[in-house]
PyMOL CGO cylinders between C-alpha atoms (Angstrom):
from pymol import cmd
from pymol.cgo import CYLINDER

trace = [
    CYLINDER, 40.71, 107.41, -40.85, 42.16, 107.62, -45.18, 0.3, 1, 1, 1, 1, 1, 1,
    CYLINDER, 42.16, 107.62, -45.18, 45.76, 107.74, -45.43, 0.3, 1, 1, 1, 1, 1, 1,
    CYLINDER, 45.76, 107.74, -45.43, 43.10, 110.05, -48.52, 0.3, 1, 1, 1, 1, 1, 1,
    CYLINDER, 43.10, 110.05, -48.52, 42.84, 112.16, -45.66, 0.3, 1, 1, 1, 1, 1, 1,
    CYLINDER, 42.84, 112.16, -45.66, 39.35, 113.35, -43.74, 0.3, 1, 1, 1, 1, 1, 1,
    CYLINDER, 39.35, 113.35, -43.74, 36.91, 113.09, -46.70, 0.3, 1, 1, 1, 1, 1, 1,
    CYLINDER, 36.91, 113.09, -46.70, 33.33, 114.77, -46.53, 0.3, 1, 1, 1, 1, 1, 1,
    CYLINDER, 33.33, 114.77, -46.53, 30.55, 113.89, -47.53, 0.3, 1, 1, 1, 1, 1, 1,
    CYLINDER, 30.55, 113.89, -47.53, 28.69, 116.57, -47.33, 0.3, 1, 1, 1, 1, 1, 1,
    CYLINDER, 28.69, 116.57, -47.33, 24.20, 116.38, -47.52, 0.3, 1, 1, 1, 1, 1, 1,
    CYLINDER, 24.20, 116.38, -47.52, 21.77, 119.39, -48.72, 0.3, 1, 1, 1, 1, 1, 1,
    CYLINDER, 21.77, 119.39, -48.72, 23.84, 121.99, -51.31, 0.3, 1, 1, 1, 1, 1, 1,
    CYLINDER, 23.84, 121.99, -51.31, 20.95, 125.14, -50.28, 0.3, 1, 1, 1, 1, 1, 1,
    CYLINDER, 20.95, 125.14, -50.28, 23.04, 128.10, -48.98, 0.3, 1, 1, 1, 1, 1, 1,
    CYLINDER, 23.04, 128.10, -48.98, 24.29, 126.85, -46.50, 0.3, 1, 1, 1, 1, 1, 1,
    CYLINDER, 24.29, 126.85, -46.50, 25.73, 123.81, -48.14, 0.3, 1, 1, 1, 1, 1, 1,
    CYLINDER, 25.73, 123.81, -48.14, 27.22, 126.42, -50.92, 0.3, 1, 1, 1, 1, 1, 1,
    CYLINDER, 27.22, 126.42, -50.92, 28.34, 128.29, -48.68, 0.3, 1, 1, 1, 1, 1, 1,
    CYLINDER, 28.34, 128.29, -48.68, 30.42, 125.26, -47.11, 0.3, 1, 1, 1, 1, 1, 1,
    CYLINDER, 30.42, 125.26, -47.11, 31.82, 123.55, -50.29, 0.3, 1, 1, 1, 1, 1, 1,
    CYLINDER, 31.82, 123.55, -50.29, 33.64, 126.63, -51.28, 0.3, 1, 1, 1, 1, 1, 1,
    CYLINDER, 33.64, 126.63, -51.28, 34.65, 127.40, -47.82, 0.3, 1, 1, 1, 1, 1, 1,
    CYLINDER, 34.65, 127.40, -47.82, 36.61, 123.48, -47.83, 0.3, 1, 1, 1, 1, 1, 1,
    CYLINDER, 36.61, 123.48, -47.83, 37.50, 124.47, -51.06, 0.3, 1, 1, 1, 1, 1, 1,
    CYLINDER, 37.50, 124.47, -51.06, 38.65, 128.38, -50.73, 0.3, 1, 1, 1, 1, 1, 1,
    CYLINDER, 38.65, 128.38, -50.73, 40.26, 127.77, -47.69, 0.3, 1, 1, 1, 1, 1, 1,
    CYLINDER, 40.26, 127.77, -47.69, 41.70, 123.51, -48.08, 0.3, 1, 1, 1, 1, 1, 1,
    CYLINDER, 41.70, 123.51, -48.08, 45.72, 124.80, -47.49, 0.3, 1, 1, 1, 1, 1, 1,
    CYLINDER, 45.72, 124.80, -47.49, 44.73, 126.04, -44.36, 0.3, 1, 1, 1, 1, 1, 1,
    CYLINDER, 44.73, 126.04, -44.36, 42.42, 123.53, -43.03, 0.3, 1, 1, 1, 1, 1, 1,
    CYLINDER, 42.42, 123.53, -43.03, 45.68, 121.21, -44.07, 0.3, 1, 1, 1, 1, 1, 1,
    CYLINDER, 45.68, 121.21, -44.07, 48.26, 123.51, -41.95, 0.3, 1, 1, 1, 1, 1, 1,
    CYLINDER, 48.26, 123.51, -41.95, 45.64, 123.36, -38.84, 0.3, 1, 1, 1, 1, 1, 1,
    CYLINDER, 45.64, 123.36, -38.84, 44.37, 119.63, -38.98, 0.3, 1, 1, 1, 1, 1, 1,
    CYLINDER, 44.37, 119.63, -38.98, 47.40, 118.13, -40.10, 0.3, 1, 1, 1, 1, 1, 1,
    CYLINDER, 47.40, 118.13, -40.10, 45.70, 116.43, -43.23, 0.3, 1, 1, 1, 1, 1, 1,
    CYLINDER, 45.70, 116.43, -43.23, 43.16, 117.28, -45.87, 0.3, 1, 1, 1, 1, 1, 1,
    CYLINDER, 43.16, 117.28, -45.87, 39.48, 117.69, -46.07, 0.3, 1, 1, 1, 1, 1, 1,
    CYLINDER, 39.48, 117.69, -46.07, 37.67, 117.35, -49.14, 0.3, 1, 1, 1, 1, 1, 1,
    CYLINDER, 37.67, 117.35, -49.14, 33.72, 116.87, -49.75, 0.3, 1, 1, 1, 1, 1, 1,
    CYLINDER, 33.72, 116.87, -49.75, 33.66, 113.20, -51.95, 0.3, 1, 1, 1, 1, 1, 1,
    CYLINDER, 33.66, 113.20, -51.95, 30.30, 111.96, -52.37, 0.3, 1, 1, 1, 1, 1, 1,
    CYLINDER, 30.30, 111.96, -52.37, 27.30, 115.29, -52.29, 0.3, 1, 1, 1, 1, 1, 1,
    CYLINDER, 27.30, 115.29, -52.29, 23.88, 114.29, -51.56, 0.3, 1, 1, 1, 1, 1, 1,
    CYLINDER, 23.88, 114.29, -51.56, 21.37, 116.16, -53.26, 0.3, 1, 1, 1, 1, 1, 1,
    CYLINDER, 21.37, 116.16, -53.26, 17.92, 116.21, -54.65, 0.3, 1, 1, 1, 1, 1, 1,
    CYLINDER, 17.92, 116.21, -54.65, 18.41, 118.82, -57.58, 0.3, 1, 1, 1, 1, 1, 1,
    CYLINDER, 18.41, 118.82, -57.58, 20.52, 119.09, -60.21, 0.3, 1, 1, 1, 1, 1, 1,
    CYLINDER, 20.52, 119.09, -60.21, 23.86, 120.83, -58.69, 0.3, 1, 1, 1, 1, 1, 1,
    CYLINDER, 23.86, 120.83, -58.69, 27.17, 122.30, -60.51, 0.3, 1, 1, 1, 1, 1, 1,
    CYLINDER, 27.17, 122.30, -60.51, 30.15, 120.23, -61.40, 0.3, 1, 1, 1, 1, 1, 1,
    CYLINDER, 30.15, 120.23, -61.40, 32.42, 123.06, -60.69, 0.3, 1, 1, 1, 1, 1, 1,
    CYLINDER, 32.42, 123.06, -60.69, 31.57, 123.40, -56.60, 0.3, 1, 1, 1, 1, 1, 1,
    CYLINDER, 31.57, 123.40, -56.60, 32.33, 119.71, -56.85, 0.3, 1, 1, 1, 1, 1, 1,
    CYLINDER, 32.33, 119.71, -56.85, 35.00, 118.90, -58.91, 0.3, 1, 1, 1, 1, 1, 1,
    CYLINDER, 35.00, 118.90, -58.91, 35.66, 114.52, -57.96, 0.3, 1, 1, 1, 1, 1, 1,
    CYLINDER, 35.66, 114.52, -57.96, 33.15, 114.76, -55.92, 0.3, 1, 1, 1, 1, 1, 1,
    CYLINDER, 33.15, 114.76, -55.92, 30.35, 111.51, -56.58, 0.3, 1, 1, 1, 1, 1, 1,
    CYLINDER, 30.35, 111.51, -56.58, 26.83, 113.34, -56.97, 0.3, 1, 1, 1, 1, 1, 1,
    CYLINDER, 26.83, 113.34, -56.97, 23.48, 111.32, -55.77, 0.3, 1, 1, 1, 1, 1, 1,
    CYLINDER, 23.48, 111.32, -55.77, 20.67, 112.09, -55.97, 0.3, 1, 1, 1, 1, 1, 1,
    CYLINDER, 20.67, 112.09, -55.97, 19.41, 109.49, -52.36, 0.3, 1, 1, 1, 1, 1, 1,
    CYLINDER, 19.41, 109.49, -52.36, 21.05, 110.80, -49.71, 0.3, 1, 1, 1, 1, 1, 1,
    CYLINDER, 21.05, 110.80, -49.71, 21.38, 107.70, -47.59, 0.3, 1, 1, 1, 1, 1, 1,
    CYLINDER, 21.38, 107.70, -47.59, 23.67, 106.87, -50.48, 0.3, 1, 1, 1, 1, 1, 1,
    CYLINDER, 23.67, 106.87, -50.48, 26.24, 109.04, -48.52, 0.3, 1, 1, 1, 1, 1, 1,
    CYLINDER, 26.24, 109.04, -48.52, 25.67, 107.68, -45.32, 0.3, 1, 1, 1, 1, 1, 1,
    CYLINDER, 25.67, 107.68, -45.32, 26.26, 104.22, -46.64, 0.3, 1, 1, 1, 1, 1, 1,
    CYLINDER, 26.26, 104.22, -46.64, 29.26, 105.05, -48.71, 0.3, 1, 1, 1, 1, 1, 1,
    CYLINDER, 29.26, 105.05, -48.71, 32.94, 103.96, -47.50, 0.3, 1, 1, 1, 1, 1, 1,
    CYLINDER, 32.94, 103.96, -47.50, 34.55, 106.25, -48.08, 0.3, 1, 1, 1, 1, 1, 1,
    CYLINDER, 34.55, 106.25, -48.08, 33.10, 109.12, -46.20, 0.3, 1, 1, 1, 1, 1, 1,
    CYLINDER, 33.10, 109.12, -46.20, 34.46, 109.64, -42.85, 0.3, 1, 1, 1, 1, 1, 1,
    CYLINDER, 34.46, 109.64, -42.85, 31.86, 112.53, -41.98, 0.3, 1, 1, 1, 1, 1, 1,
    CYLINDER, 31.86, 112.53, -41.98, 28.53, 113.46, -43.05, 0.3, 1, 1, 1, 1, 1, 1,
    CYLINDER, 28.53, 113.46, -43.05, 27.53, 116.86, -42.53, 0.3, 1, 1, 1, 1, 1, 1,
    CYLINDER, 27.53, 116.86, -42.53, 23.39, 116.56, -42.65, 0.3, 1, 1, 1, 1, 1, 1,
    CYLINDER, 23.39, 116.56, -42.65, 22.82, 120.39, -43.85, 0.3, 1, 1, 1, 1, 1, 1,
    CYLINDER, 22.82, 120.39, -43.85, 18.81, 119.39, -45.96, 0.3, 1, 1, 1, 1, 1, 1,
    CYLINDER, 18.81, 119.39, -45.96, 17.21, 120.83, -42.65, 0.3, 1, 1, 1, 1, 1, 1,
    CYLINDER, 17.21, 120.83, -42.65, 13.22, 119.32, -41.70, 0.3, 1, 1, 1, 1, 1, 1,
    CYLINDER, 13.22, 119.32, -41.70, 13.20, 116.39, -38.80, 0.3, 1, 1, 1, 1, 1, 1,
    CYLINDER, 13.20, 116.39, -38.80, 12.75, 113.38, -40.72, 0.3, 1, 1, 1, 1, 1, 1,
    CYLINDER, 12.75, 113.38, -40.72, 14.29, 112.74, -44.08, 0.3, 1, 1, 1, 1, 1, 1,
    CYLINDER, 14.29, 112.74, -44.08, 17.18, 114.60, -41.69, 0.3, 1, 1, 1, 1, 1, 1,
    CYLINDER, 17.18, 114.60, -41.69, 16.81, 112.22, -38.26, 0.3, 1, 1, 1, 1, 1, 1,
    CYLINDER, 16.81, 112.22, -38.26, 16.86, 109.07, -40.67, 0.3, 1, 1, 1, 1, 1, 1,
    CYLINDER, 16.86, 109.07, -40.67, 20.15, 109.72, -42.45, 0.3, 1, 1, 1, 1, 1, 1,
    CYLINDER, 20.15, 109.72, -42.45, 21.75, 110.68, -39.02, 0.3, 1, 1, 1, 1, 1, 1,
    CYLINDER, 21.75, 110.68, -39.02, 20.65, 107.45, -37.35, 0.3, 1, 1, 1, 1, 1, 1,
    CYLINDER, 20.65, 107.45, -37.35, 22.17, 105.65, -40.61, 0.3, 1, 1, 1, 1, 1, 1,
    CYLINDER, 22.17, 105.65, -40.61, 25.51, 107.12, -40.55, 0.3, 1, 1, 1, 1, 1, 1,
    CYLINDER, 25.51, 107.12, -40.55, 26.18, 106.48, -37.19, 0.3, 1, 1, 1, 1, 1, 1,
    CYLINDER, 26.18, 106.48, -37.19, 25.65, 103.01, -37.43, 0.3, 1, 1, 1, 1, 1, 1,
    CYLINDER, 25.65, 103.01, -37.43, 27.97, 103.29, -40.63, 0.3, 1, 1, 1, 1, 1, 1,
    CYLINDER, 27.97, 103.29, -40.63, 30.72, 104.21, -38.21, 0.3, 1, 1, 1, 1, 1, 1,
    CYLINDER, 30.72, 104.21, -38.21, 30.49, 108.04, -39.44, 0.3, 1, 1, 1, 1, 1, 1,
    CYLINDER, 30.49, 108.04, -39.44, 31.11, 111.34, -37.64, 0.3, 1, 1, 1, 1, 1, 1,
    CYLINDER, 31.11, 111.34, -37.64, 28.57, 113.61, -38.05, 0.3, 1, 1, 1, 1, 1, 1,
    CYLINDER, 28.57, 113.61, -38.05, 28.18, 117.07, -37.85, 0.3, 1, 1, 1, 1, 1, 1,
    CYLINDER, 28.18, 117.07, -37.85, 24.90, 119.84, -38.19, 0.3, 1, 1, 1, 1, 1, 1,
    CYLINDER, 24.90, 119.84, -38.19, 23.22, 122.75, -38.06, 0.3, 1, 1, 1, 1, 1, 1,
    CYLINDER, 23.22, 122.75, -38.06, 19.85, 121.58, -38.03, 0.3, 1, 1, 1, 1, 1, 1,
    CYLINDER, 19.85, 121.58, -38.03, 18.39, 122.87, -34.74, 0.3, 1, 1, 1, 1, 1, 1,
    CYLINDER, 18.39, 122.87, -34.74, 15.06, 121.61, -34.97, 0.3, 1, 1, 1, 1, 1, 1,
    CYLINDER, 15.06, 121.61, -34.97, 16.72, 117.77, -35.24, 0.3, 1, 1, 1, 1, 1, 1,
    CYLINDER, 16.72, 117.77, -35.24, 18.79, 118.24, -32.05, 0.3, 1, 1, 1, 1, 1, 1,
    CYLINDER, 18.79, 118.24, -32.05, 15.86, 120.27, -29.82, 0.3, 1, 1, 1, 1, 1, 1,
    CYLINDER, 15.86, 120.27, -29.82, 13.58, 116.89, -30.55, 0.3, 1, 1, 1, 1, 1, 1,
    CYLINDER, 13.58, 116.89, -30.55, 15.64, 114.26, -31.32, 0.3, 1, 1, 1, 1, 1, 1,
    CYLINDER, 15.64, 114.26, -31.32, 19.03, 115.03, -30.45, 0.3, 1, 1, 1, 1, 1, 1,
    CYLINDER, 19.03, 115.03, -30.45, 18.35, 113.29, -26.56, 0.3, 1, 1, 1, 1, 1, 1,
    CYLINDER, 18.35, 113.29, -26.56, 18.52, 109.63, -28.68, 0.3, 1, 1, 1, 1, 1, 1,
    CYLINDER, 18.52, 109.63, -28.68, 21.30, 110.60, -31.25, 0.3, 1, 1, 1, 1, 1, 1,
    CYLINDER, 21.30, 110.60, -31.25, 23.92, 111.58, -29.44, 0.3, 1, 1, 1, 1, 1, 1,
    CYLINDER, 23.92, 111.58, -29.44, 22.90, 108.26, -26.82, 0.3, 1, 1, 1, 1, 1, 1,
    CYLINDER, 22.90, 108.26, -26.82, 23.66, 106.58, -30.28, 0.3, 1, 1, 1, 1, 1, 1,
    CYLINDER, 23.66, 106.58, -30.28, 26.60, 108.41, -31.56, 0.3, 1, 1, 1, 1, 1, 1,
    CYLINDER, 26.60, 108.41, -31.56, 27.96, 107.63, -27.41, 0.3, 1, 1, 1, 1, 1, 1,
    CYLINDER, 27.96, 107.63, -27.41, 26.92, 103.97, -28.37, 0.3, 1, 1, 1, 1, 1, 1,
    CYLINDER, 26.92, 103.97, -28.37, 28.50, 103.58, -31.46, 0.3, 1, 1, 1, 1, 1, 1,
    CYLINDER, 28.50, 103.58, -31.46, 32.15, 105.94, -30.51, 0.3, 1, 1, 1, 1, 1, 1,
    CYLINDER, 32.15, 105.94, -30.51, 31.33, 108.45, -32.89, 0.3, 1, 1, 1, 1, 1, 1,
    CYLINDER, 31.33, 108.45, -32.89, 30.87, 112.02, -32.60, 0.3, 1, 1, 1, 1, 1, 1,
    CYLINDER, 30.87, 112.02, -32.60, 27.51, 114.08, -33.48, 0.3, 1, 1, 1, 1, 1, 1,
    CYLINDER, 27.51, 114.08, -33.48, 28.12, 117.72, -33.32, 0.3, 1, 1, 1, 1, 1, 1,
    CYLINDER, 28.12, 117.72, -33.32, 26.40, 120.62, -33.79, 0.3, 1, 1, 1, 1, 1, 1,
    CYLINDER, 26.40, 120.62, -33.79, 28.43, 123.79, -33.24, 0.3, 1, 1, 1, 1, 1, 1,
    CYLINDER, 28.43, 123.79, -33.24, 25.87, 125.66, -36.51, 0.3, 1, 1, 1, 1, 1, 1,
    CYLINDER, 25.87, 125.66, -36.51, 22.85, 124.84, -35.24, 0.3, 1, 1, 1, 1, 1, 1,
    CYLINDER, 22.85, 124.84, -35.24, 23.14, 127.55, -32.58, 0.3, 1, 1, 1, 1, 1, 1,
    CYLINDER, 23.14, 127.55, -32.58, 23.78, 131.24, -32.83, 0.3, 1, 1, 1, 1, 1, 1,
    CYLINDER, 23.78, 131.24, -32.83, 26.61, 130.41, -36.81, 0.3, 1, 1, 1, 1, 1, 1,
    CYLINDER, 26.61, 130.41, -36.81, 29.60, 131.08, -36.30, 0.3, 1, 1, 1, 1, 1, 1,
    CYLINDER, 29.60, 131.08, -36.30, 30.24, 132.30, -32.18, 0.3, 1, 1, 1, 1, 1, 1,
    CYLINDER, 30.24, 132.30, -32.18, 31.25, 128.72, -30.61, 0.3, 1, 1, 1, 1, 1, 1,
    CYLINDER, 31.25, 128.72, -30.61, 29.19, 129.14, -28.14, 0.3, 1, 1, 1, 1, 1, 1,
    CYLINDER, 29.19, 129.14, -28.14, 28.68, 124.82, -27.96, 0.3, 1, 1, 1, 1, 1, 1,
    CYLINDER, 28.68, 124.82, -27.96, 32.08, 124.46, -27.53, 0.3, 1, 1, 1, 1, 1, 1,
    CYLINDER, 32.08, 124.46, -27.53, 32.21, 127.10, -24.93, 0.3, 1, 1, 1, 1, 1, 1,
    CYLINDER, 32.21, 127.10, -24.93, 29.49, 125.42, -23.31, 0.3, 1, 1, 1, 1, 1, 1,
    CYLINDER, 29.49, 125.42, -23.31, 30.77, 121.83, -23.57, 0.3, 1, 1, 1, 1, 1, 1,
    CYLINDER, 30.77, 121.83, -23.57, 34.55, 122.53, -22.48, 0.3, 1, 1, 1, 1, 1, 1,
    CYLINDER, 34.55, 122.53, -22.48, 36.14, 125.85, -21.53, 0.3, 1, 1, 1, 1, 1, 1,
    CYLINDER, 36.14, 125.85, -21.53, 32.99, 126.51, -18.83, 0.3, 1, 1, 1, 1, 1, 1,
    CYLINDER, 32.99, 126.51, -18.83, 32.62, 123.09, -18.16, 0.3, 1, 1, 1, 1, 1, 1,
    CYLINDER, 32.62, 123.09, -18.16, 34.40, 123.50, -14.37, 0.3, 1, 1, 1, 1, 1, 1,
    CYLINDER, 34.40, 123.50, -14.37, 31.84, 126.21, -14.28, 0.3, 1, 1, 1, 1, 1, 1,
    CYLINDER, 31.84, 126.21, -14.28, 28.32, 126.56, -13.16, 0.3, 1, 1, 1, 1, 1, 1,
    CYLINDER, 28.32, 126.56, -13.16, 26.17, 127.86, -15.13, 0.3, 1, 1, 1, 1, 1, 1,
    CYLINDER, 26.17, 127.86, -15.13, 23.59, 130.42, -13.79, 0.3, 1, 1, 1, 1, 1, 1,
    CYLINDER, 23.59, 130.42, -13.79, 22.10, 131.89, -16.43, 0.3, 1, 1, 1, 1, 1, 1,
    CYLINDER, 22.10, 131.89, -16.43, 21.98, 132.26, -20.50, 0.3, 1, 1, 1, 1, 1, 1,
    CYLINDER, 21.98, 132.26, -20.50, 20.29, 134.92, -21.88, 0.3, 1, 1, 1, 1, 1, 1,
    CYLINDER, 20.29, 134.92, -21.88, 21.28, 136.69, -25.40, 0.3, 1, 1, 1, 1, 1, 1,
    CYLINDER, 21.28, 136.69, -25.40, 19.73, 138.05, -28.95, 0.3, 1, 1, 1, 1, 1, 1,
    CYLINDER, 19.73, 138.05, -28.95, 19.58, 133.66, -30.87, 0.3, 1, 1, 1, 1, 1, 1,
    CYLINDER, 19.58, 133.66, -30.87, 16.51, 135.13, -33.39, 0.3, 1, 1, 1, 1, 1, 1,
    CYLINDER, 16.51, 135.13, -33.39, 18.37, 137.03, -35.39, 0.3, 1, 1, 1, 1, 1, 1,
    CYLINDER, 18.37, 137.03, -35.39, 15.80, 137.49, -37.92, 0.3, 1, 1, 1, 1, 1, 1,
    CYLINDER, 15.80, 137.49, -37.92, 12.88, 138.82, -34.74, 0.3, 1, 1, 1, 1, 1, 1,
    CYLINDER, 12.88, 138.82, -34.74, 15.94, 141.32, -33.84, 0.3, 1, 1, 1, 1, 1, 1,
    CYLINDER, 15.94, 141.32, -33.84, 16.33, 142.82, -37.38, 0.3, 1, 1, 1, 1, 1, 1,
    CYLINDER, 16.33, 142.82, -37.38, 12.53, 143.05, -37.40, 0.3, 1, 1, 1, 1, 1, 1,
    CYLINDER, 12.53, 143.05, -37.40, 12.02, 144.67, -33.32, 0.3, 1, 1, 1, 1, 1, 1,
    CYLINDER, 12.02, 144.67, -33.32, 14.90, 147.21, -33.75, 0.3, 1, 1, 1, 1, 1, 1,
    CYLINDER, 14.90, 147.21, -33.75, 13.82, 148.33, -37.54, 0.3, 1, 1, 1, 1, 1, 1,
    CYLINDER, 13.82, 148.33, -37.54, 9.85, 148.55, -35.25, 0.3, 1, 1, 1, 1, 1, 1,
    CYLINDER, 9.85, 148.55, -35.25, 11.02, 150.37, -31.91, 0.3, 1, 1, 1, 1, 1, 1,
    CYLINDER, 11.02, 150.37, -31.91, 14.10, 153.09, -33.81, 0.3, 1, 1, 1, 1, 1, 1,
    CYLINDER, 14.10, 153.09, -33.81, 11.67, 153.62, -36.87, 0.3, 1, 1, 1, 1, 1, 1,
    CYLINDER, 11.67, 153.62, -36.87, 8.34, 153.18, -36.37, 0.3, 1, 1, 1, 1, 1, 1,
    CYLINDER, 8.34, 153.18, -36.37, 7.57, 150.92, -39.37, 0.3, 1, 1, 1, 1, 1, 1,
    CYLINDER, 7.57, 150.92, -39.37, 4.80, 148.08, -39.54, 0.3, 1, 1, 1, 1, 1, 1,
    CYLINDER, 4.80, 148.08, -39.54, 5.66, 144.83, -38.65, 0.3, 1, 1, 1, 1, 1, 1,
    CYLINDER, 5.66, 144.83, -38.65, 4.51, 144.04, -42.55, 0.3, 1, 1, 1, 1, 1, 1,
    CYLINDER, 4.51, 144.04, -42.55, 7.18, 146.21, -43.51, 0.3, 1, 1, 1, 1, 1, 1,
    CYLINDER, 7.18, 146.21, -43.51, 10.17, 144.98, -42.14, 0.3, 1, 1, 1, 1, 1, 1,
    CYLINDER, 10.17, 144.98, -42.14, 9.36, 141.18, -42.41, 0.3, 1, 1, 1, 1, 1, 1,
    CYLINDER, 9.36, 141.18, -42.41, 8.99, 141.98, -46.12, 0.3, 1, 1, 1, 1, 1, 1,
    CYLINDER, 8.99, 141.98, -46.12, 12.12, 143.99, -45.91, 0.3, 1, 1, 1, 1, 1, 1,
    CYLINDER, 12.12, 143.99, -45.91, 14.10, 140.81, -44.18, 0.3, 1, 1, 1, 1, 1, 1,
    CYLINDER, 14.10, 140.81, -44.18, 12.50, 138.43, -46.80, 0.3, 1, 1, 1, 1, 1, 1,
    CYLINDER, 12.50, 138.43, -46.80, 14.32, 140.48, -49.99, 0.3, 1, 1, 1, 1, 1, 1,
    CYLINDER, 14.32, 140.48, -49.99, 17.85, 140.74, -48.00, 0.3, 1, 1, 1, 1, 1, 1,
    CYLINDER, 17.85, 140.74, -48.00, 18.21, 136.92, -46.79, 0.3, 1, 1, 1, 1, 1, 1,
    CYLINDER, 18.21, 136.92, -46.79, 17.59, 137.63, -43.74, 0.3, 1, 1, 1, 1, 1, 1,
    CYLINDER, 17.59, 137.63, -43.74, 14.47, 135.35, -43.02, 0.3, 1, 1, 1, 1, 1, 1,
    CYLINDER, 14.47, 135.35, -43.02, 12.72, 132.48, -45.21, 0.3, 1, 1, 1, 1, 1, 1,
    CYLINDER, 12.72, 132.48, -45.21, 10.09, 132.90, -47.88, 0.3, 1, 1, 1, 1, 1, 1,
    CYLINDER, 10.09, 132.90, -47.88, 7.97, 130.73, -44.87, 0.3, 1, 1, 1, 1, 1, 1,
    CYLINDER, 7.97, 130.73, -44.87, 9.33, 133.67, -41.73, 0.3, 1, 1, 1, 1, 1, 1,
    CYLINDER, 9.33, 133.67, -41.73, 6.62, 131.24, -38.91, 0.3, 1, 1, 1, 1, 1, 1,
    CYLINDER, 6.62, 131.24, -38.91, 9.55, 129.63, -37.25, 0.3, 1, 1, 1, 1, 1, 1,
    CYLINDER, 9.55, 129.63, -37.25, 11.59, 133.44, -36.66, 0.3, 1, 1, 1, 1, 1, 1,
    CYLINDER, 11.59, 133.44, -36.66, 8.37, 135.10, -35.96, 0.3, 1, 1, 1, 1, 1, 1,
    CYLINDER, 8.37, 135.10, -35.96, 6.25, 132.31, -33.80, 0.3, 1, 1, 1, 1, 1, 1,
    CYLINDER, 6.25, 132.31, -33.80, 9.20, 131.98, -31.35, 0.3, 1, 1, 1, 1, 1, 1,
    CYLINDER, 9.20, 131.98, -31.35, 9.97, 128.48, -32.60, 0.3, 1, 1, 1, 1, 1, 1,
    CYLINDER, 9.97, 128.48, -32.60, 13.19, 129.09, -34.26, 0.3, 1, 1, 1, 1, 1, 1,
    CYLINDER, 13.19, 129.09, -34.26, 14.44, 130.95, -30.90, 0.3, 1, 1, 1, 1, 1, 1,
    CYLINDER, 14.44, 130.95, -30.90, 12.69, 127.89, -28.68, 0.3, 1, 1, 1, 1, 1, 1,
    CYLINDER, 12.69, 127.89, -28.68, 15.09, 125.35, -30.45, 0.3, 1, 1, 1, 1, 1, 1,
    CYLINDER, 15.09, 125.35, -30.45, 18.43, 127.16, -29.31, 0.3, 1, 1, 1, 1, 1, 1,
    CYLINDER, 18.43, 127.16, -29.31, 16.62, 127.79, -26.00, 0.3, 1, 1, 1, 1, 1, 1,
    CYLINDER, 16.62, 127.79, -26.00, 16.97, 124.07, -25.63, 0.3, 1, 1, 1, 1, 1, 1,
    CYLINDER, 16.97, 124.07, -25.63, 19.62, 123.46, -26.90, 0.3, 1, 1, 1, 1, 1, 1,
    CYLINDER, 19.62, 123.46, -26.90, 21.73, 125.63, -24.96, 0.3, 1, 1, 1, 1, 1, 1,
    CYLINDER, 21.73, 125.63, -24.96, 19.79, 124.83, -21.79, 0.3, 1, 1, 1, 1, 1, 1,
    CYLINDER, 19.79, 124.83, -21.79, 20.12, 121.87, -22.12, 0.3, 1, 1, 1, 1, 1, 1,
    CYLINDER, 20.12, 121.87, -22.12, 24.41, 121.96, -22.62, 0.3, 1, 1, 1, 1, 1, 1,
    CYLINDER, 24.41, 121.96, -22.62, 24.85, 124.98, -20.04, 0.3, 1, 1, 1, 1, 1, 1,
    CYLINDER, 24.85, 124.98, -20.04, 22.27, 122.97, -16.89, 0.3, 1, 1, 1, 1, 1, 1,
    CYLINDER, 22.27, 122.97, -16.89, 22.59, 119.32, -17.91, 0.3, 1, 1, 1, 1, 1, 1,
    CYLINDER, 22.59, 119.32, -17.91, 18.75, 119.19, -19.11, 0.3, 1, 1, 1, 1, 1, 1,
    CYLINDER, 18.75, 119.19, -19.11, 17.15, 116.61, -21.47, 0.3, 1, 1, 1, 1, 1, 1,
    CYLINDER, 17.15, 116.61, -21.47, 16.78, 118.34, -24.46, 0.3, 1, 1, 1, 1, 1, 1,
    CYLINDER, 16.78, 118.34, -24.46, 12.19, 118.78, -24.74, 0.3, 1, 1, 1, 1, 1, 1,
    CYLINDER, 12.19, 118.78, -24.74, 11.29, 120.85, -27.40, 0.3, 1, 1, 1, 1, 1, 1,
    CYLINDER, 11.29, 120.85, -27.40, 8.05, 120.74, -26.13, 0.3, 1, 1, 1, 1, 1, 1,
    CYLINDER, 8.05, 120.74, -26.13, 9.71, 122.41, -22.80, 0.3, 1, 1, 1, 1, 1, 1,
    CYLINDER, 9.71, 122.41, -22.80, 9.94, 126.73, -23.09, 0.3, 1, 1, 1, 1, 1, 1,
    CYLINDER, 9.94, 126.73, -23.09, 7.03, 129.09, -23.75, 0.3, 1, 1, 1, 1, 1, 1,
    CYLINDER, 7.03, 129.09, -23.75, 6.99, 131.00, -26.52, 0.3, 1, 1, 1, 1, 1, 1,
    CYLINDER, 6.99, 131.00, -26.52, 5.24, 133.96, -27.88, 0.3, 1, 1, 1, 1, 1, 1,
    CYLINDER, 5.24, 133.96, -27.88, 5.37, 135.49, -31.24, 0.3, 1, 1, 1, 1, 1, 1,
    CYLINDER, 5.37, 135.49, -31.24, 6.34, 138.38, -32.45, 0.3, 1, 1, 1, 1, 1, 1,
    CYLINDER, 6.34, 138.38, -32.45, 3.73, 139.22, -35.01, 0.3, 1, 1, 1, 1, 1, 1,
    CYLINDER, 3.73, 139.22, -35.01, 1.02, 141.08, -33.37, 0.3, 1, 1, 1, 1, 1, 1,
    CYLINDER, 1.02, 141.08, -33.37, 3.33, 143.98, -31.63, 0.3, 1, 1, 1, 1, 1, 1,
    CYLINDER, 3.33, 143.98, -31.63, 2.92, 147.15, -33.92, 0.3, 1, 1, 1, 1, 1, 1,
    CYLINDER, 2.92, 147.15, -33.92, 5.19, 149.51, -33.31, 0.3, 1, 1, 1, 1, 1, 1,
]
cmd.load_cgo(trace, "trace")
């Protein structure tokens, strides 16, 4: 680790990426006190123009692979989404001896077995807490707090968009199309809501939870899923 503190390379500057920047910037003093060292973003990978004021002295690269190769980055944070470029990026970062943090549930569900093994072999950490349940530390709980316990069941609401839509339909008698449009307007649902409404998002999260709770291999094709598109009030 550098005497300059923990140096973060951030790939992806969408909504989650910008929120990450703001947290690291606005909570810098608290993080330094709790971690015993400063935490700063030193390199940003983005395929579009980014506002310099959000990244201070960070180096900006259009090629995210440059972040993985940067010797002045200790931890790579992958927030670009998808499973192709993101997989190659994380593999390269691991090969370069960097720890990796990702919120990419699809990537972990589909390629987690490979990436976790590579990280173990390289002696680095691959963390994906934000891939399931946002800021609720359910993955840390399963990995650590419940490590000596036998988990018998995993149950919960793991897709906020679907929960919002079904709640509005059941309590107010609204149509699926009407509530979906509102969810998109409020930013709950993406412009393309397919993964949220056809069960894919929930299935990816369930695969990750089941793997941790029951020691199962990650298998994105294992869950039986049914979407909510055909449900009526």
